N, C-alpha and C positions, 0 to 999 in steps of 0.2 A: 468409439474412442478415436483419438487423433491418428494412431498407428494404423487404423483400418481404412482410412480415406485414400482413395487412389489419386495419383497425380492428375488424371483426367477430370475426375469429379471436383477436385480442388480448384483447378484452373477454371472450370465452368462456373463454380461458385464465385470465385473472385471476379470474373468478368461480369457477372450479373448483380453483384453487390452494389448497393447504393447508400450504405450507411458510412459513418465516420470510422476510418481506420487509424488507430493510434498506436497499436502494438505490432511489433514484427516477430513472428514465430513461424515455425515450419508447420504448415497445415497438412502437408503430405510430403513424402520423400522428394526433395529437390524443389519443392514449391513453397515459397515464403509469402507471408501476408505483406501488404505494402506499407505498414506502419513504420514509424521512426524509432519507437522505444523497444529495444531488444529484450525480449523475455528471457532468453538464455543468458544474456549478460547479467541481468538483474539477479536471476536465481543463482548464478555462479558467484557473484559478489556477496550475496547473502549467505552462501554456504548451505543452501537447501539440499538435504540429502537426496541422492538418486533413488533411494528406497524409502518411501513414506508409508509402508505397509502398517496398517493398524492405527495410524495417526489421523487426527482431525485437523482441517486447515480452514481458516477464514481469510478470504482475500478481499480487503477493503479498498475500494477504488479499482474495481476489476476491469473497467473499460471493455475491451473486446473479449475478455475472459481468458487471455492466453496463459496467465499464471495459474488460474483456477483449473483449467483443462489439463495443464501439465502436471499439477499436483495430483489430479485424478489418475493421469497416466502413470505416475510414479507409485501408485498403489494406495493413496490416502483412502481411508475408510469412509470419510465424510468430508465433503468440500462445500462451503457456502461462499458465494460470490456476492459482493455488495457494491452498489453504485447509486449515486443520487439521480442518475438519469434512468429512464425506463429501459427495459431489456432490448427494445428495438433500436435505441439510439446508436449504440455501438455494435449492433448486430448480434448481441449475445444470444438472443432467442433462436435466430437462424443458425448460428454456429453450434449451439447446443444440440439442435436437431441433426445437423450435418454430422456431428461427432458421435451421435448416439450417447450423449453424456447424461449423467445423473446429478451433475452439479446443481445445487439449489441456488436460486437468485432471490435477493432481497433488495428492494429499492428503499434506501434510507440514508440519512446522514449519520456520520460517526457519532454525533452527539446523542441521538435517540436509539442507537443500535442495541445497547444492552437490554432495553425494554422490548425491542422487536425480536431479538434472537433468543435471549434468556438461556444461554448456555456458555460453557467455556471451551476453548479450542487449544489443542496442543501447540499449534503454530499459527501465528497471525502475520500475514503479509500486508504491509502498509506502504506501498510504493507510489511516489509521486503525488502525494495528497497533502502532506502537512503544510506546505507553503501556500496552498490555496485556501487555508482556513483562517477565519477571523479570530478563532480562539484555540490556538495550538495546544496550550497546556490542558485545557478542558478536554480536548480530543485524546491526549495521552492518558488522562485520568479515566476517561470512558473506555478506552481500549483495555486498560488494566482489568476491568470487570469481565473481559472476554477471553483473557489469556490464561491458560493453565501453565504453560512453560515459557515459550519464547515469542517475542515480537521482532520482526525484521522490518526496519523502517528505512526507506530511501527518500531523500529530499534534496532540494537545492540548498546550498550553503554559500556564505558570502566571504569565505576566506581569501578569495582571489582579488577582492576589491581594493585592499590596501594591506601592506605588510603588517601593520599593527593588529589587524583583525585576527590574523591567524595565531596571535599570541595571547588572546584573552576572550572574554565573553562579550560578544557584540551581536546585535540584531538589526537587520535592515528592515524598515517598514516602507512599503510601496503604496502610496495613497491612490495612484492611478495605474497607468499601464507602463510604468517605467521599466519593468522587468519583462523583456522579450515581447513588448507590445501587448501584453496580456493583462487586462484589468482584473483578472481573478486571482492574481498573486498578491499576497499581503505581507507575511512575515518570513524572512529568510535568516536563520541563525548562523553563527559560526559553528564549526565542528565542536569546539569546546562548549559553547552554549548548548548545543544539541545533547551532548553527553550529560551536562548538568541538568537539563530539563528532564531527561530520562531518570536520573538519580533522584531528583526531587519528587517525581511521580511514582516512585516505588519499583524501579527496575534496576537490576545489576547489569551494567553494560559489559558484555563479554567480547565484543568485536566492533571495531571502527575502521572503515575504509573510506578514503576520499580520493577523488579524481577530478581533473588531471593532477598528476603528482607535482607537488610544490606549490600549486595555487588552486586548491580544490573548488570546483563549482557545484559538485554533487557529492553526496556522502551516503553510505550505508551503515546503519547502526543496528546491532543485535542486542536485545535486552532480555534478561531472564526475570520473570516476575518474582519479586521477593515475597516471602510469606508474611512479613510484618506489615503493619499499616504504612502507607507512604510517608516519606520523611516530612513533607510539607504539613501534615496534620499535627506534628509535634511542634511546629514553628509558627503556625498561622492560626488566626481566629476563623479563617474560612473552613467550612465543612464541605464534604463531598455533596455533589448534586445527586439527589436520590431519584429524581424523575425529570423528564423533559416534556414540556407541553409542545405539541406540534400542531395545535389547531389555531395558532395565531393569537390566543388570548393569554 
């Protein structure tokens, strides 16, 4: 576990690592990983309890695994970490061994995840993924099949781009690399749109935080899975996707 790693072994691990560091978290007392995305900040914004004893956690878009390992440290009974990249890309496999962790890793897209995992989790973390997806509503639909209680979703939002955006439902589409020079960014909603997306997909939004204050560029939304069928099913002729082909055919 993270708390059992000495500062000396942590520093030696960091010096020898050659994988991509995305997340910043305390690997050992006083020793932080070199990533730019703060795990402690995200978990605090999401209101993740300090005690997760007896709860199951799914971390979608786990990257270096910082959130997954922290959930395990907080006592979660079962933690599954998911990423589209293999476990070596962000060093998850090496970190899992270093931490003596029992977190399970699944390489999959969010679209195919219900068929791959086939279970529900008390808590689903979905940080920094939504705006990288070509089909954000489908992703929220698929996540709902995996959530028993709450999903905590963090994403880029476009409220800062123009005063009118923060007053209504708007979505920015980036065809190329217009957002941060990253061509993997596609759809960025306003905070209002994000809340309405969640409601349409069958979640009761219980928390919304945006930052920086006054002109948010990022937001955290907490949604509780509602027991009734998602709202969109009563309004649209579209039906849920029951399976996803992953063989390219």
